[in-house]
N, C-alpha and C positions, 0 to 999 in steps of 0.2 A: 216664705216658701214652706215653713214648717206647718202652717195652717192648711196649705194645700194637701200635704201628705196625711195630716190628721183627718181632713175631710174625706179622703179616699178610705182611710181606715174605718171611719164611722160608717160610710156607705156599705162597705163589705161586712163588717162585724155586726152592726146593729140593724141592718135592713136586709141585705141580700142573703146572708147565711142564717137567718133566724129559723127557717124550716129545717135546715140541716142540724141545728143545735138540738131541736126536739128529737131527732133521730139518735143522737149520741146517748141519751139517757134512757133509752128503751131497754126493757129486760129481755127482749126477744132478739136473738142473733139474726134470725131471718128478717124480722122487721127492720132492724138497723141497717142491714145490707141490701135492702130492696133496690136502692138506686144502682148499686153495683151490679146486681143481677139483671136489671133492665138494660144497662149498658152492655153487658156480656151478650145478652140475647140479640140486641141490635147489631153488635159486631158480628155475631155468628150468621145472622140473616144477610148482612152485607157481604160477608165472605162467600156464602153459598151463591148469592146473586152474581158476584164477580166471577167465580169459577164457571158458572153456567154460561155467562156471556163469553168468556174466553173459549169455552168448548164450542159454542155456536159459531164464532168467527173461525176457529180452527177447522170445523167440519165443512164450512163453506169455502175454504181455501182463500179467504180474503186477506190473509196476512202475507206480506212480502217477506219470504224467508231467504232471500238472496243475501250473500255475504256483504254486498255493497248497499244494502237497503238502509243501513244506519251509518251515520258519519263516524261514530265512535268505534266501529268495527274495523 
C-alpha cells in the first residue's frame, strides 16, 4: 500500500508540478503569479457572463417568482 502512495507522490512532485517549480524561483513577482492572475481574469469573465444571463432572464420575465415556485420556500 505504501508503494501506491509513493507512486502518487512521484507523479505529482516529479512530473505534474515541474512547471510550477520553475515559477517558484523567479525574481519577478508578476511572473511568479501569472497563473493566479489568469485564474482571476477567468473568474471575473465568468461572473460578468453569469450576471448578464441573470439580467436577460429577468428582463424576459422567464423566472417564476411565485412563492410556491420552489419546494424549499
